C-alpha positions in Angstrom: 0.0 0.0 0.0 1.2 3.5 -0.6 2.6 6.3 1.6 2.7 3.9 4.6 4.9 4.0 7.6 7.8 1.5 7.2 10.1 1.4 10.2 12.9 -1.2 9.8 14.8 -1.2 13.1 18.2 -2.8 13.4 20.3 -1.1 16.1 19.8 2.5 15.4 18.4 2.1 11.9 14.7 3.0 11.5 13.1 3.9 8.2 9.8 5.8 8.2 8.0 6.0 4.9 6.4 9.4 4.4 2.7 9.7 5.0 1.0 12.2 2.7 -1.8 14.3 4.0 -4.3 15.4 1.4 -5.8 18.9 1.1 -9.0 19.7 -0.7 -8.9 18.8 -4.4 -8.5 21.5 -6.9 -10.7 21.5 -10.0 -9.0 20.6 -13.3 -10.2 21.6 -16.8 -13.0 19.4 -18.1 -11.8 16.3 -19.9 -13.5 13.9 -22.3 -15.0 11.1 -20.1 -13.6 7.6 -20.1 -15.7 5.2 -22.3 -17.7 3.2 -19.8 -19.0 -0.4 -19.9 -22.0 -1.3 -17.9 -21.9 -4.4 -15.7 -23.6 -6.6 -18.3 -21.3 -5.2 -21.1 -18.2 -5.9 -19.1 -19.4 -9.4 -18.2 -20.0 -10.2 -21.8 -16.6 -8.9 -22.9 -14.6 -11.8 -21.4 -15.0 -15.4 -20.3 -13.7 -16.8 -17.1 -11.4 -18.3 -15.9 -8.1 -16.5 -16.8 -4.8 -18.1 -17.8 -1.5 -16.9 -19.3 0.2 -17.3 -22.7 3.7 -16.1 -22.6 3.6 -12.5 -21.2 -0.2 -12.1 -21.6 -3.2 -12.9 -19.4 -5.9 -14.4 -21.5 -9.5 -15.4 -20.9 -11.0 -18.8 -21.5 -11.5 -18.1 -25.2 -7.8 -17.3 -25.6 -8.3 -13.6 -25.9 -6.1 -11.1 -24.2 -7.5 -9.9 -20.9 -5.4 -6.9 -19.9 -5.7 -6.3 -16.1 -6.8 -2.7 -15.9 -7.3 -2.8 -12.1 -7.5 -0.8 -9.0 -7.0 -1.8 -5.3 -10.2 -1.9 -3.2 -8.7 -1.9 0.2 -10.0 -1.8 3.7 -10.5 -5.5 4.7 -6.8 -5.6 5.7 -7.5 -2.9 8.3 -6.5 0.7 8.7 -5.8 0.8 12.4 -2.4 2.0 13.4 -2.1 -0.7 16.1 -2.2 1.6 19.1 -4.9 3.7 20.8 -8.6 3.3 20.7 -9.6 1.4 17.5 -12.9 3.4 17.4 -11.0 6.7 17.2 -10.5 7.8 13.6 -7.3 9.6 14.7 -5.7 6.1 15.2 -6.3 5.0 11.7 -4.2 5.7 8.6 -6.8 7.0 6.3 -10.3 6.5 7.7 -11.8 3.7 9.7 -12.3 0.7 7.5 -14.0 -1.6 10.1 -11.9 -4.4 8.5 -14.2 -4.4 5.4 -13.7 -2.8 1.9 -13.9 1.0 2.1 -17.1 3.0 1.1 -19.8 0.7 2.3 -20.6 3.2 5.1 -21.2 6.0 2.6 -22.9 4.7 -0.6 -24.8 1.6 -1.7 -23.0 -1.3 -3.3 -24.8 -0.6 -6.6 -23.4 2.9 -6.6 -19.9 1.7 -6.0 -20.2 -0.8 -8.8 -21.3 2.0 -11.2 -18.6 4.3 -10.1 -15.9 1.6 -10.5 -17.0 1.2 -14.1 -16.8 4.9 -14.5 -13.0 5.0 -13.9 -12.4 2.5 -16.7 -11.3 -0.6 -14.8 -12.1 -4.2 -15.5 -10.6 -5.9 -12.4 -10.2 -5.4 -8.7 -7.3 -6.3 -6.4 -9.2 -7.0 -3.2 -7.1 -6.9 0.0 -7.6 -8.8 3.2 -5.7 -9.7 6.4 -5.4 -13.2 7.8 -6.8 -11.8 11.1 -9.9 -10.6 9.3 -10.6 -14.1 8.0 -11.1 -15.4 11.5 -13.1 -12.5 13.0 -16.4 -13.7 14.4 -18.0 -10.5 15.7 -20.4 -8.7 13.3 -19.3 -5.4 11.9 -20.9 -2.4 13.7 -23.9 -1.0 12.0 -22.1 2.2 11.3 -19.7 0.3 9.0 -22.5 -0.5 6.6 -24.8 2.5 7.0 -25.4 2.8 3.3 -25.8 -1.0 2.9 -28.2 -2.1 5.6 -28.5 -5.6 4.0 -25.0 -6.2 5.4 -25.9 -5.5 9.0 -25.1 -8.4 11.4 -22.5 -9.9 9.1 -19.0 -10.7 10.1 -16.2 -9.0 8.1 -15.7 -12.2 6.1 -19.4 -12.4 5.3 -19.2 -8.8 4.1 -16.2 -9.7 2.0 -18.2 -12.5 0.5 -21.0 -10.0 -0.4 -18.5 -7.7 -2.0 -17.0 -10.5 -4.1 -20.4 -11.5 -5.2 -21.4 -8.0 -6.2 -18.1 -7.4 -8.1 -18.2 -10.6 -10.1 -22.0 -10.2 -10.8 -21.1 -6.8 -12.3 -18.5 -8.3 -14.6 -15.3 -7.5 -12.7 -12.5 -10.0 -12.4 -11.4 -10.2 -8.7 -7.9 -11.1 -7.5 -7.7 -11.6 -3.7 -4.7 -10.2 -2.0 -3.2 -11.3 1.3 -2.1 -7.8 2.3 -1.3 -8.2 6.0 -1.3 -10.8 8.7 -2.8 -8.6 11.4 -5.5 -6.1 10.7 -3.1 -3.2 11.2 -2.0 -0.6 8.7 1.3 -1.8 7.3 4.2 -1.1 8.0 5.3 -0.3 11.5 8.2 -1.5 13.5 7.8 -5.2 14.0 4.1 -5.0 13.4 3.6 -8.6 12.5 3.1 -8.0 8.8 6.6 -8.1 7.5 6.5 -11.6 6.0 3.9 -14.2 5.2 4.9 -16.0 8.4 5.2 -13.0 10.7 3.0 -13.5 13.7 1.6 -16.7 12.1 3.1 -19.9 10.7 3.6 -20.7 7.1 1.2 -23.6 7.5 -1.5 -21.2 8.8 -0.9 -18.8 5.8 -1.2 -21.7 3.3 -4.3 -23.1 5.0 -6.0 -19.7 4.7 -5.2 -19.6 1.0 -6.6 -23.1 0.5 -9.8 -22.1 2.4 -10.3 -19.1 0.1 -9.5 -21.1 -3.0 -12.1 -23.6 -2.0 -14.6 -20.9 -0.8 -14.7 -19.2 -4.2 -14.1 -22.2 -6.4 -17.6 -22.0 -7.9 -17.2 -18.3 -8.8 -15.0 -18.3 -11.9 -14.7 -14.5 -11.9 -12.6 -14.8 -8.8 -9.7 -15.2 -11.1 -6.6 -15.0 -8.9 -4.9 -15.3 -5.6 -2.2 -12.6 -4.9 -0.1 -14.5 -2.3 1.5 -11.7 -0.3 1.9 -8.0 -0.3 5.3 -6.2 0.0 7.4 -8.7 1.9 10.1 -6.8 3.7 12.7 -6.9 6.4 11.7 -7.2 10.1 13.9 -5.9 13.0 16.5 -8.5 12.5 16.1 -10.5 9.3 15.5 -10.2 5.6 13.4 -12.4 3.5 15.4 -14.3 0.8 14.8 -15.9 -2.6 15.8 -19.6 -2.6 17.9 -20.3 0.5 15.5 -23.0 1.7 15.0 -21.6 5.2 12.1 -20.2 7.1 12.5 -16.8 5.4 12.6 -18.2 1.8 9.9 -16.4 -0.1 10.5 -18.4 -3.2 9.8 -21.7 -1.4 6.8 -20.2 0.5 5.3 -19.1 -2.8 6.0 -22.5 -4.3 4.3 -24.4 -1.5 1.3 -22.1 -1.4 1.0 -22.2 -5.2 0.9 -26.0 -5.3 -1.6 -26.1 -2.4 -3.9 -23.6 -4.1 -3.8 -25.4 -7.4 -4.7 -28.6 -5.7 -7.8 -26.9 -4.3 -8.6 -24.9 -7.4 -6.5 -25.3 -10.6 -8.4 -22.5 -12.4 -7.1 -19.4 -10.5 -4.1 -17.3 -11.3 -1.4 -17.4 -8.7 0.2 -14.0 -8.3 3.7 -13.7 -6.8 5.1 -10.3 -5.9 8.9 -10.0 -5.4 10.7 -9.0 -2.2 9.9 -5.3 -1.5 12.9 -4.5 0.8 16.1 -6.0 2.1 18.9 -4.6 4.2 19.4 -1.7 6.7 18.6 1.7 5.3 21.8 3.5 6.2 24.4 4.9 3.9 27.3 2.5 3.7 25.3 -0.6 4.6 23.6 -3.0 2.2 20.0 -2.2 1.3 18.0 -2.9 -1.8 14.5 -3.1 -3.2 14.9 -6.4 -5.1 11.4 -6.5 -6.8 11.6 -9.4 -9.3 15.3 -9.3 -10.0 15.9 -12.7 -8.3 13.5 -14.3 -10.8 16.0 -13.9 -13.5 18.0 -16.9 -12.2 15.3 -18.6 -10.0 11.7 -18.7 -11.2 8.8 -20.7 -10.0 7.3 -23.8 -11.7 3.7 -24.6 -10.7 1.8 -27.7 -11.6 -0.4 -25.6 -13.9 2.3 -23.3 -15.2 -0.1 -21.2 -17.3 -1.5 -19.7 -14.2 1.5 -17.8 -12.9 1.7 -14.0 -12.8 4.5 -11.9 -11.2 3.9 -8.5 -9.6 5.7 -5.4 -8.5 4.9 -2.0 -6.9 6.4 1.4 -8.0 5.8 4.7 -6.2 7.4 8.1 -6.8 8.6 8.6 -3.3 10.4 5.3 -3.0 13.4 4.2 -5.1 15.5 1.3 -6.2 17.4 1.6 -3.0 15.4 4.2 -1.1 12.8 3.3 1.5 10.8 6.4 0.9 11.6 7.8 4.3 12.3 11.4 5.1 14.6 12.0 8.0 15.5 9.0 10.1 16.0 6.0 7.8 16.5 8.2 4.7 19.5 7.4 2.6 21.1 9.4 -0.2 19.9 7.0 -2.9 17.6 8.3 -5.7 13.9 8.0 -5.4 11.9 7.0 -8.5 10.8 10.6 -9.0 14.4 11.7 -9.2 15.0 9.6 -12.4 14.6 10.9 -15.9 12.0 9.3 -18.1 14.7 7.1 -19.8 16.3 6.2 -16.4 12.9 5.3 -14.9 12.1 3.1 -17.9 15.4 1.3 -17.6 15.0 0.8 -13.9 11.4 -0.5 -14.3 12.7 -3.0 -16.8 15.6 -4.1 -14.7 13.4 -4.5 -11.6 10.4 -6.2 -13.1 9.4 -5.7 -16.7 12.2 -8.0 -18.0 10.1 -11.0 -16.9 7.8 -10.4 -19.9 10.8 -11.3 -22.3 9.7 -14.2 -24.5 11.0 -17.7 -24.5 12.7 -17.7 -21.1 12.3 -19.9 -18.0 10.8 -16.9 -16.2 8.5 -15.6 -19.0 5.2 -14.5 -17.5 2.9 -11.5 -17.3 4.0 -8.8 -14.9 1.2 -7.0 -13.1 2.2 -3.6 -11.6 -0.3 -4.2 -8.9 0.3 -0.9 -7.0 1.2 2.6 -8.1 -0.2 6.0 -7.4 0.3 9.6 -6.5 -1.4 12.1 -4.2 -3.5 14.6 -6.2 -3.3 17.3 -3.6 -0.1 16.5 -1.7 2.3 15.4 -4.5 2.0 18.4 -6.8 5.7 19.2 -7.2 7.4 19.1 -10.6 9.2 15.8 -9.9 6.1 14.0 -8.7 4.0 15.2 -11.6 6.8 14.2 -14.0 7.0 10.8 -12.4 3.2 10.2 -12.8 3.4 11.0 -16.5 6.6 9.1 -17.1 5.5 6.0 -15.2 2.0 5.8 -16.8 3.7 6.3 -20.2 6.0 3.3 -19.4 2.9 1.2 -18.6 1.4 2.2 -21.9 4.6 1.6 -23.9 5.1 -1.8 -22.3 1.4 -2.7 -22.6 1.6 -3.6 -19.0 -1.1 -5.0 -16.7 -1.7 -2.5 -13.8 -3.6 -1.7 -10.6 -3.8 1.7 -9.1 -3.7 2.3 -5.3 -6.3 2.8 -3.9 -9.7 2.8 -5.5 -11.9 4.1 -2.7 -11.4 6.6 0.2 -13.4 8.6 2.5 -13.7 12.4 2.0 -14.5 15.1 4.6 -17.5 17.3 4.2 -15.3 20.1 2.8 -14.2 17.8 0.0 -10.8 16.8 1.4 -9.8 13.3 0.4 -8.7 11.4 3.6 -6.4 9.5 1.2 -5.4 11.7 -1.7 -4.1 8.8 -3.7 -7.6 7.4 -4.2 -9.4 7.4 -7.6 -12.8 7.9 -5.8 -13.8 9.3 -2.5 -17.2 9.9 -0.8 -18.3 12.6 1.6 -20.3 11.7 4.7 -23.5 12.4 2.7 -22.4 10.1 -0.1 -21.3 12.8 -2.6 -18.8 11.4 -5.0 -15.4 12.9 -5.7 -13.3 11.5 -8.5 -9.9 11.5 -10.2 -11.8 13.0 -13.2 -11.7 16.3 -11.3 -7.9 16.6 -10.6 -4.6 16.9 -12.4 -4.0 13.2 -12.6 -6.9 12.5 -14.9 -5.4 13.1 -18.4 -2.7 10.5 -17.8 -5.1 8.1 -16.1 -7.5 8.4 -19.1 -4.6 7.9 -21.4 -3.6 4.8 -19.5 -7.0 3.1 -19.4 -7.8 4.1 -23.0 -4.4 3.0 -24.4 -4.4 0.5 -27.2 -2.4 -2.7 -26.9 -2.5 -6.3 -27.7 -6.1 -7.5 -28.1 -7.9 -10.6 -29.5 -6.4 -14.1 -29.7 -3.0 -14.7 -28.3 -1.1 -17.4 -30.2 0.2 -20.3 -28.2 3.9 -20.3 -27.3 6.2 -22.9 -25.8 6.7 -22.7 -22.0 9.9 -23.1 -20.2 10.2 -23.6 -16.4 13.1 -24.4 -14.1 13.5 -26.8 -11.2 15.7 -26.5 -8.1 17.0 -23.6 -6.1 20.3 -24.8 -4.9 18.8 -25.6 -1.5 17.9 -29.1 -0.5 14.2 -28.5 -0.6 12.4 -30.7 -3.2 11.2 -29.0 -6.4 8.3 -31.1 -7.4 5.8 -29.5 -9.8 4.2 -32.8 -10.9 0.9 -33.5 -9.2 1.2 -37.1 -10.4 4.5 -37.6 -8.7 3.4 -35.7 -5.6 0.6 -38.2 -5.3 3.1 -41.0 -5.6 4.6 -40.1 -2.2 8.3 -40.3 -1.4 9.4 -42.0 -4.5 13.2 -41.5 -3.7 13.5 -41.5 0.0 16.2 -39.3 1.5 17.1 -37.7 -1.9 16.4 -34.4 -3.5 13.5 -34.7 -6.0 12.6 -32.5 -8.9 9.7 -33.1 -11.3 8.4 -31.0 -14.2 4.8 -29.9 -14.4 2.7 -32.7 -15.8 2.3 -30.8 -19.1 6.1 -30.6 -19.6 9.2 -32.8 -19.9 12.8 -32.5 -18.7 15.0 -30.6 -21.2 18.2 -29.7 -19.4 20.2 -30.7 -16.3 23.0 -28.9 -14.4 26.1 -30.6 -13.0 26.9 -30.5 -9.3 23.7 -28.8 -8.3 20.0 -29.4 -8.4 19.0 -27.1 -11.2 17.1 -28.3 -14.3 15.0 -27.0 -17.1 11.5 -28.2 -18.3 9.5 -27.4 -21.4 6.4 -28.3 -23.4 7.9 -27.4 -26.7 6.8 -29.9 -29.4 3.5 -30.6 -27.6 4.4 -34.0 -26.2 1.8 -35.1 -23.7 2.8 -37.9 -21.3 1.1 -40.4 -19.0 2.0 -43.1 -16.5 5.2 -41.7 -15.0 7.5 -44.2 -13.3 10.8 -44.2 -11.5 13.8 -45.7 -13.3 16.4 -46.7 -10.7 18.8 -49.0 -12.5 20.6 -49.8 -15.8 19.0 -53.1 -16.7 17.0 -51.6 -19.6 20.0 -50.2 -21.6 20.5 -52.1 -24.9 23.3 -49.9 -26.3 26.3 -48.6 -24.4 25.9 -45.0 -25.5 28.4 -43.7 -22.8 31.1 -46.3 -22.5 32.5 -46.6 -19.0 29.8 -44.5 -17.4 26.8 -45.4 -15.3 23.6 -44.6 -17.0 19.9 -44.1 -16.3 17.7 -44.4 -19.3 14.0 -44.3 -20.1 12.4 -47.1 -22.1 11.6 -46.7 -25.8 8.5 -44.4 -26.1 9.2 -42.6 -22.8 10.6 -39.2 -22.1 12.4 -38.0 -18.9 10.1 -35.8 -16.8 12.1 -35.6 -13.5 14.9 -37.0 -11.5 16.4 -37.3 -8.0 19.9 -36.6 -6.6 21.8 -38.0 -3.7 22.8 -35.2 -1.4 24.7 -37.0 1.4 27.6 -39.3 2.0 30.1 -37.1 0.3 28.3 -37.0 -3.1 28.0 -33.9 -5.1 24.4 -33.9 -6.2 24.8 -37.4 -7.5 22.3 -38.9 -10.0 20.0 -41.3 -8.2 16.8 -41.9 -10.1 15.2 -40.8 -13.4 11.5 -40.3 -13.8 10.2 -41.4 -17.1 6.7 -41.0 -18.6 5.1 -42.5 -21.7 4.6 -40.2 -24.6 1.1 -40.2 -25.9 2.4 -39.7 -29.4 4.8 -42.0 -31.2 8.4 -41.2 -30.9 10.8 -42.2 -33.7 13.3 -45.1 -33.2 16.7 -43.5 -32.8 20.0 -44.0 -31.1 20.0 -40.3 -30.3 23.1 -38.2 -29.7 25.2 -37.6 -26.7 26.0 -34.2 -25.3 28.7 -33.8 -22.7 28.7 -31.0 -20.2 31.2 -32.2 -17.6 33.6 -29.4 -18.5 31.3 -26.6 -19.7 28.0 -25.1 -20.6 26.4 -27.1 -23.5 23.2 -25.4 -24.3 21.9 -25.3 -27.9 22.4 -22.1 -29.9 18.9 -20.5 -30.4 17.3 -23.0 -28.0 14.6 -22.1 -25.5 15.6 -20.1 -22.4 19.3 -19.9 -23.5 19.2 -16.2 -23.0 18.5 -16.7 -19.3 20.7 -18.8 -17.1 18.7 -21.4 -15.2 21.9 -22.6 -13.4 24.2 -19.6 -13.0 27.8 -20.6 -12.7 27.3 -24.3 -13.2 28.1 -26.6 -16.1 24.9 -27.8 -17.8 23.5 -29.7 -20.7 20.3 -29.0 -22.7 18.9 -30.9 -25.6 17.7 -29.0 -28.7 14.1 -27.9 -28.8 13.4 -30.7 -31.3 14.7 -33.3 -28.9 13.9 -34.9 -25.5 16.1 -36.3 -22.7 16.1 -40.1 -22.9 19.0 -40.8 -20.5 21.7 -39.4 -18.2 25.3 -40.6 -17.9 27.4 -40.2 -14.7 30.4 -41.8 -13.0 32.0 -42.0 -9.6 35.5 -42.3 -11.1 38.0 -39.5 -11.3 36.4 -37.9 -8.3 33.3 -37.0 -10.3 31.1 -38.1 -7.4 28.2 -39.4 -9.5 27.1 -36.0 -10.8 25.5 -35.8 -14.3 28.1 -35.6 -17.0 26.1 -36.2 -20.3 22.6 -36.4 -21.7 21.2 -38.7 -24.3 19.1 -36.6 -26.5 16.6 -38.2 -29.0 14.5 -36.5 -31.7 10.8 -35.8 -31.1 10.0 -36.3 -34.8 
């Protein structure tokens, strides 16, 4: 969420993100209105559920569905965490009563109509894990304008909001914004990570509950796993270390669990928002999606993965956004020129949309915004124009923060970043009346990719370097521990193994060639090898008509990620009889020129082998001689056709 208070305390280091205080909106010259779809028109314009093809989100008919979204917040809570919760002074931007904002001021039908009016087609709907378990009804004052919601718990109100949005044609993506129902981000407020003030298991079980709860509503199209993961007082989140702070592994576990419960929803993964101590001379960074370049996720249904990032003018690539204590001398995003900002956005996140890589996926800029009355300096206004122009140029999916705020009787927005605000008497105030509107209209009206999106090959990687298993095959997960005590990696059931690294548990999967498989099995010995295709080496080989879809590695007893088992699955299409060809990678990087994902390193710094896109892995050779330790040395690649 924007202009929040972020205090990262380590020793004397504390970073406090600036909180903007809005003043009354000033009128802007009239603008042509945004073309508006009614609820039935929006509902008829797309077919649920949503999936992905390469960098694009598509609907069930295969047509591009660009996420033109806004954040409807409130159900995550606005309370500062101290003082009387009933006192508005102790809330960041109006009392939300742990339900979406605005229900106290105008009827639900009015909200739906006004949402259409700002040109959006989708909603990022935030919640807290604490809210999910609240059993007390919301106070009547929380739903003054919607008396049908009186007596309902916050989750029941949330249900009603979801039902209203989806009935009116909006796509809804649920967002786990915080653990506690406190406004993020105070010192050690219990919201820093997905497992701050709760266990990872509790966090995952809440997601499974929600995936199941809304399974029959196809317009609940996605699950945004966690908002702005950041440092707590002592520790950083990491990407791939395999410990309790590993966001990559947490996302992987949650994604698999959600897809078991509901395979139709998008799974949205936002990068790490902040690492390090915000003091000049000490390490600090805003990683965003940069770690994905060398370690991306592979879900059982890989066409459901979306990555996300947040960009605000007052923060920066290495700037917390603080003023005073916790402020460093790093540039803020608003300090960058248009070209510098574009380069930084690409480096931080937009590169993920690059075609034909192991990380290729849509990138949803799921939070951005500016204060219409508070952020009126030249740098802020330039940033607003520059950033929205970048979204347009990149044809990016986006979500403005926030959608709805309260307004005072004099017209002052309590949260000046909001697109819409309502006075106590229900009078609407809108972005259409302030200086931000020309660029907002330009953004929501911008042309981009539309219509059918042609299918493309998918590439996914396995393994993180840690000893945590990397199993994306639901079939093999159902098989139990098929290689006890060893590291296990399996491709999504729609893909096959295409490359393997040496001395580490990194591998590459793909669906290029359209080879479907069935009946996976574990190959643990050499008894089926008719031709000695790697003389003097131990070998694991699939039977004729099978392709490799996974493998296991020994990780103890002095071995160096030694080959243990190969997982083979029957191809549902006939494969040609061929001796194949051997590629060695025991002394280098043997990836095919022009092959898939060769422009992105799925095993940085390691020797590796990869079959051509027109081939599949039929076997792996290894040896314990010459101190090789049983690590993979060569691949047997056979032609698909």
